[in-house]
Rosetta silent file (secondary structure, phi, psi, omega in degrees, C-alpha in Angstrom):
SEQUENCE: QVQLVESGGGLVQAGGSLRLSCAASGSTSSIGAMAWYRQAPGKQRELVARITRLGSTNYADSVKGRFTISRDNAKNTVYLQMNSLKPQDTAVYYCNVQWVLLEYWGQGTQVTVSS
SCORE:     score description
SCORE:     0.000 S_00000001
   1 L     0.000  161.535 -178.355  111.039  -43.806 -109.336 S_00000001
   2 E  -131.337  139.983  173.316  112.161  -41.533 -106.538 S_00000001
   3 E  -113.764  140.348 -177.244  114.836  -38.862 -106.378 S_00000001
   4 E  -122.303  133.849  176.514  116.396  -37.873 -103.053 S_00000001
   5 E  -126.261  119.976 -178.021  118.142  -34.616 -102.194 S_00000001
   6 E  -100.595  154.294  175.326  119.956  -34.337  -98.887 S_00000001
   7 E  -155.921  163.608  172.263  121.079  -31.227  -97.072 S_00000001
   8 L   108.923   -6.031  178.755  122.303  -30.066  -93.690 S_00000001
   9 L   -71.307  174.316  178.424  125.704  -31.660  -93.258 S_00000001
  10 E   160.424 -165.916 -179.362  128.775  -29.750  -92.202 S_00000001
  11 E  -105.939  131.884 -179.171  131.485  -29.229  -89.631 S_00000001
  12 E  -144.361  151.520  176.105  130.557  -28.888  -85.969 S_00000001
  13 E   -79.312  155.424  176.626  132.368  -29.040  -82.673 S_00000001
  14 L   -54.323  137.040 -177.108  131.799  -31.890  -80.244 S_00000001
  15 L    92.413  -10.863 -178.915  128.646  -31.286  -78.246 S_00000001
  16 L   -83.330 -174.263 -176.351  127.049  -29.336  -81.056 S_00000001
  17 L  -132.575  152.131  171.697  123.987  -30.051  -83.161 S_00000001
  18 E  -143.660  154.052  175.248  123.098  -30.495  -86.810 S_00000001
  19 E  -126.167  120.649  176.444  119.859  -31.218  -88.633 S_00000001
  20 E   -95.384  146.000  175.978  119.864  -33.271  -91.808 S_00000001
  21 E  -129.083  148.845  176.414  117.033  -33.167  -94.317 S_00000001
  22 E  -141.006  112.912 -178.363  116.197  -35.460  -97.206 S_00000001
  23 E  -102.525  130.522  179.406  113.501  -34.445  -99.647 S_00000001
  24 E  -101.734  144.754  175.102  111.973  -37.007 -101.980 S_00000001
  25 E  -139.366  165.101 -177.511  110.435  -36.269 -105.359 S_00000001
  26 E   104.589 -134.454 -177.359  108.939  -38.346 -108.146 S_00000001
  27 L   -84.535   70.002 -170.702  106.542  -41.205 -107.399 S_00000001
  28 H   -78.827  -13.792 -176.622  106.300  -40.367 -103.724 S_00000001
  29 H   -66.254  -19.802 -178.117  102.885  -41.899 -103.030 S_00000001
  30 H  -100.539   10.065  179.661  104.491  -45.343 -102.739 S_00000001
  31 E   -69.362  133.263  176.285  107.202  -44.350 -100.287 S_00000001
  32 E  -105.124 -121.540 -179.666  107.303  -46.545  -97.208 S_00000001
  33 E   -66.839  149.503  175.569  109.911  -46.461  -94.474 S_00000001
  34 E  -125.547  148.581 -173.776  112.603  -43.786  -94.552 S_00000001
  35 E  -150.854  163.850  171.220  115.962  -44.060  -92.874 S_00000001
  36 E  -119.765  132.887  172.998  119.381  -42.558  -92.320 S_00000001
  37 E  -118.275  165.461  173.355  122.559  -44.589  -92.657 S_00000001
  38 E  -144.308  154.400  178.434  126.140  -43.507  -92.203 S_00000001
  39 E  -139.035  116.791  176.633  129.528  -44.683  -93.347 S_00000001
  40 L   -91.064  158.220 -179.448  132.778  -43.684  -91.706 S_00000001
  41 L   -55.938  129.572  177.631  136.127  -44.121  -93.494 S_00000001
  42 L    77.383    5.237 -179.053  137.185  -47.755  -93.490 S_00000001
  43 L  -121.959  161.855  178.061  133.913  -48.936  -91.974 S_00000001
  44 L   -76.729  154.331  175.427  130.757  -50.526  -93.275 S_00000001
  45 L   -66.674  136.739 -177.466  127.617  -48.505  -93.816 S_00000001
  46 E  -131.167  150.354  176.620  125.380  -48.760  -90.761 S_00000001
  47 E   -72.867  131.078  176.465  121.781  -47.929  -89.941 S_00000001
  48 E   -98.030  -51.940 -178.557  121.443  -44.836  -87.779 S_00000001
  49 E  -159.881  152.960 -176.796  117.669  -44.446  -87.532 S_00000001
  50 E  -141.779  144.534  178.469  114.541  -45.561  -89.340 S_00000001
  51 E  -138.179  131.768  178.408  110.950  -44.350  -89.370 S_00000001
  52 L   -80.256  172.501 -179.267  107.911  -46.041  -90.850 S_00000001
  53 L   -63.092  -29.251 -179.818  105.185  -44.206  -92.724 S_00000001
  54 L   -89.444   -2.175  173.007  103.067  -44.300  -89.555 S_00000001
  55 L   103.058    2.710  175.461  105.870  -42.885  -87.418 S_00000001
  56 L   -71.272  138.399 -174.821  107.344  -45.886  -85.636 S_00000001
  57 E  -125.391  156.050  167.967  111.050  -45.401  -85.078 S_00000001
  58 E  -146.613  150.664 -173.340  114.144  -47.364  -84.233 S_00000001
  59 E  -132.453  152.874  168.533  117.696  -46.213  -83.577 S_00000001
  60 L   -66.461  145.171 -178.855  121.198  -47.565  -83.403 S_00000001
  61 H   -56.936  -33.584 -175.162  122.276  -47.954  -79.783 S_00000001
  62 H   -68.450  -16.123 -177.198  125.114  -45.501  -80.355 S_00000001
  63 H  -117.926   -3.188 -178.942  122.729  -42.613  -81.097 S_00000001
  64 L   -58.576  134.161 -179.425  119.800  -43.329  -78.795 S_00000001
  65 L    85.230  -10.748  179.617  118.928  -40.291  -76.709 S_00000001
  66 L  -115.017  -36.186 -177.468  120.975  -37.966  -78.948 S_00000001
  67 E  -108.764  147.487  176.554  119.435  -38.279  -82.408 S_00000001
  68 E  -134.190  124.828  176.304  115.804  -37.944  -83.424 S_00000001
  69 E   -99.198  141.769  176.990  114.362  -39.019  -86.762 S_00000001
  70 E  -148.311  167.244  179.176  111.119  -37.520  -88.012 S_00000001
  71 E  -147.037  151.650  174.543  109.234  -37.198  -91.271 S_00000001
  72 E  -118.949  101.968 -175.548  106.723  -34.928  -92.914 S_00000001
  73 L   -66.060  -29.815  178.725  104.652  -37.059  -95.256 S_00000001
  74 L   -67.408  -31.297  179.953  103.019  -34.010  -96.835 S_00000001
  75 L  -100.692   -1.220 -179.151  106.469  -32.722  -97.845 S_00000001
  76 L    53.365   44.931 -174.901  107.931  -36.201  -98.497 S_00000001
  77 E  -129.387  139.927  174.471  110.854  -35.239  -96.299 S_00000001
  78 E  -117.260  143.615 -177.354  112.731  -37.054  -93.561 S_00000001
  79 E  -122.373  154.960  170.934  114.832  -35.289  -90.956 S_00000001
  80 E  -134.490  107.742  175.178  117.575  -36.291  -88.576 S_00000001
  81 E   -88.357  120.890 -176.117  118.132  -34.006  -85.613 S_00000001
  82 E  -116.281  115.415  178.424  121.555  -34.741  -84.176 S_00000001
  83 L  -114.993  164.406  178.693  122.418  -33.370  -80.741 S_00000001
  84 L    48.832   47.669 -175.955  125.385  -33.862  -78.441 S_00000001
  85 L   -64.331  145.894 -179.327  127.509  -34.818  -81.424 S_00000001
  86 L  -120.990  155.964  177.329  130.704  -36.760  -80.844 S_00000001
  87 H   -55.009  -32.219  179.601  133.817  -37.132  -83.026 S_00000001
  88 H   -72.670   -4.906  172.835  132.821  -40.761  -83.615 S_00000001
  89 H   -83.757   -6.265  179.464  129.671  -39.512  -85.352 S_00000001
  90 L   -61.317  125.654 -176.987  131.879  -38.255  -88.183 S_00000001
  91 E  -178.344  171.205  165.982  130.754  -39.980  -91.388 S_00000001
  92 E   -89.632  127.649 -178.175  128.947  -39.555  -94.656 S_00000001
  93 E  -102.359  131.587 -176.782  125.234  -39.739  -93.912 S_00000001
  94 E  -119.352  135.200  171.783  122.894  -41.268  -96.490 S_00000001
  95 E   -83.745  142.140  179.528  119.155  -41.040  -96.780 S_00000001
  96 E  -135.236  135.460 -177.333  117.382  -44.289  -97.680 S_00000001
  97 E  -130.568  132.281  172.572  113.809  -44.727  -98.838 S_00000001
  98 E   -87.292  132.224 -178.427  111.789  -47.873  -99.352 S_00000001
  99 E  -137.691  105.675 -175.639  109.656  -47.719 -102.480 S_00000001
 100 L    55.290 -118.394 -179.143  107.477  -50.751 -103.196 S_00000001
 101 L  -101.077    8.511 -178.288  110.036  -53.581 -103.378 S_00000001
 102 E  -111.419  172.129  170.557  112.955  -51.274 -104.161 S_00000001
 103 E  -138.449  148.823 -178.862  115.050  -48.864 -102.174 S_00000001
 104 E  -122.432  150.543 -179.263  116.649  -45.583 -103.144 S_00000001
 105 E  -121.730  145.506  170.733  119.679  -43.794 -101.724 S_00000001
 106 L   -78.794  176.871 -175.752  120.609  -40.166 -101.481 S_00000001
 107 L   -80.305  -13.760 -179.988  123.979  -38.865 -102.623 S_00000001
 108 L    95.921  144.166  176.485  125.284  -38.546  -99.079 S_00000001
 109 E  -135.658  133.972 -174.801  126.166  -35.558  -96.944 S_00000001
 110 E   -80.193  132.252  171.622  129.351  -35.219  -94.920 S_00000001
 111 E  -120.790  122.061  179.570  129.129  -34.678  -91.168 S_00000001
 112 E  -123.102  124.939 -179.468  132.396  -33.887  -89.419 S_00000001
 113 E  -113.708  117.872 -178.940  132.585  -33.476  -85.651 S_00000001
 114 E   -92.211  148.207 -178.829  135.773  -31.943  -84.308 S_00000001
 115 L   -90.103    0.000    0.000  137.050  -32.608  -80.805 S_00000001
């Protein structure tokens, strides 16, 4: 099993930056891809960015060029650097980890972007 602890959310003005972190613990040797999802009020949860164990990435069109996902396999941590934030980026952000044939979710961290 894997436990995930997220940090880094908060309130920021439009145009600002935030960095989210998600640290995994437990049976981390079997962790595969890591990702960030987000869910805004009244909307479905959506994929923001994903990174494989070897570092291949993909992003939602809405965040390309503004957000960067990275991971430190030695620390079992995934990061999301968010720049040029917009009010429409406001959501609860969730860390997601693939582990063998299962997936685990973090508890979520609120990101609020004021206009």
